[in-house]
Steps between C-alpha positions, in 0.01 A plus 500: 500500500126567458319393190319747281165433644607607851482864626649632817292751692657695790303645790678766714395555859658807679535520878670781699706415807686764721853406584782719639336824389468364147206367319547163341292424188435129501401363162352158495488370153283208440543327170232280368559286199186458301441226254293672237350262256389689193193387303504489123325841484783653708279525809636383833367171642315556821710229659804676660762314692698694759827341596843568647409804719825673589550770759788748473568804715739787471558810707590863411589774752315828466592804712218663700410859473763726651367733767649838568281579803317330790262604775651506846383212724392553861853444649664737250221755562571496869875544442430791277287668766775454757755659259263790434462556875883479545647825643779605259775720633652786292815606678619858505845645494656674803240616748192456270251243635417164364172487309298205613180422311297189402561409138139544390492850653822592317344389168178686568697812587706492179188430295319793657791740432508389137131576466554847658757565235260392222670181421275211398602168648415184310577245772737414782690172517740332740822359359834359612573290804177593685288365212702184484457460879123527468481233223765254639385184680753551776582823685836674462664833570466735206734795458327715241148645485423652160180688418398581139279797427384488133444836339549705182830675443412644164513855641860609598374684811360174643845394631524816703149455629578142611805616684297772680231245590761268654655781712156625598412152623828479703427836669144384589622174646766667718428517878272788599767630735712608204478855365414433136474861386854546367547149360596507130540227235875539493521451874273193498690350203812485703329387824265224397581402138792269434455490120303676229478383147335657199473318160347696216617329177345187358377404840333762721516450884639646820618348822537620856686271745429584865762479767490192719817404692387141601515350154133550409512684169182696423454622145230709342485445128287725280471324160359595164693244297782264600621244250645267762317483833676204662849351539422142593189286506491501877474883516262537198182504704267800517193516729227757417412688820216728401226286662706506829508884502124563540410633838717551809556144611657208311275255691191617317629398160318206352567548129694261288872577473695411189866414472686478169847409382695718259700183425193389306428155651386558864474125576862454397612806678329379819665159460840677478408704809390209715789280397775759534592510130656789316387550137486797268514580130693756298705647792665737253168700508544561874697804611807357672407155356336398824843394624469643850142361546612160371772479753262616773265214411786251514603647840148428625536133408329497167643285221544607142358270228739373241358745245550792738862392579578525130373861503752611768739629241226721354421636841868586560530666151198721550617596846835614365337680213275702731783553760820512295741636758581371845366816676154462359509121574586571857238768552235271356611208711507708824149637425366150437655360828365790705151450358490123558707433813527665840814592686518175702414259225776244449346402169670794344826306505341199327334723251832665404670158480231375261528813284875465489476138381236572233709789354818293517349195324249659258645830377604487135478860397790654707870502462685305766620814668154667514353181651776495766421862591128418552581190699744699714223754566268233621764359732569844648128565541461179688788600733333834556172330596678257729671786675169688531321191617768429765492857635129507502485170696730650759280806529769745375295648219146605437311461172460807285177463305646682203724269300867600514647449159866395490738441204845361447742727305713396205229293336447293806855388543587710804486352851301786656153659479387857443155607612268684255347788694 
């Protein structure tokens, strides 16, 4: 215990040390005990004795600033140029030819047609598996190539103008040998478009999914507002392409290219991507709950974090809310498989097995009978793909680029299929 004529003075020295992406504040407290001898007139004596110097240190962790965007490095930039030069294939139905065009030329063509229809385009971004491929440290095969065209849908006629622009672009990109005079939107819609979506409520956007029968899904998204723009952190990346679309050749581009993550923290999202981790938040906000994409990521060898595993029940619940009957579930599942796998991809069977197990173990919103019907549908669908795969391997059947939709009568309990023509 110090006597009354002793005073403790504390000096604080701060140093900053980086460690594990965190900044450590190191406080070094030096305590000096001063013997102050007071004079009769209450003035301090000039003689000061410093004794018992004590050093104490403590650490506190302080999070760094969270970044939502980064500039592409040289390696990522070269990968992006390769993707932009990639020749995408848009397959046609029946005797109509396949449209082959480099990605950057497809984007420029759509952008030009929008301008001709007096639609102002804010920017163009790459999304989906292609964007993840560009940013990943290691190369992998990506199945989806999404393009986002940002524009204003405040006028109702804009939706029709966008549709016209897409079909005009398809006609222009068709081979010159084709007679294009009598081609109409309704014809093209059935030939080259696998899915069209229009949302005009709280969110405003439209989507055109282009046919590709080798599991390379190509989607054109025209977005004014979209509350939820990602399903999982690994597919939350968007790369702004405007600087890549100046001039005729990609090689001439020297501008900075920015990538961002809709997940919010791009460094954390990149960590998930490069380490094969599955993470999301609020899956109930995603149409279908992200269930099919979640199982697809598991099928590709990714691992769900503990937090994400606990969200499986919410994914299942939202899936069954959006697709309440077995027919709509089956149509959605067939469409997803057709867009992400080709005819001779054995991973289809692993994917359906994983989906089966997740629904079996994590569904809490269905009656026992309803869950059995859904599980039976998945089993039957797996058998159907096994049969198709076996026949295709023997050369007995040829792929039809238009998806053939099948359903099982009697709420999925029958043992036969009926084709939807």
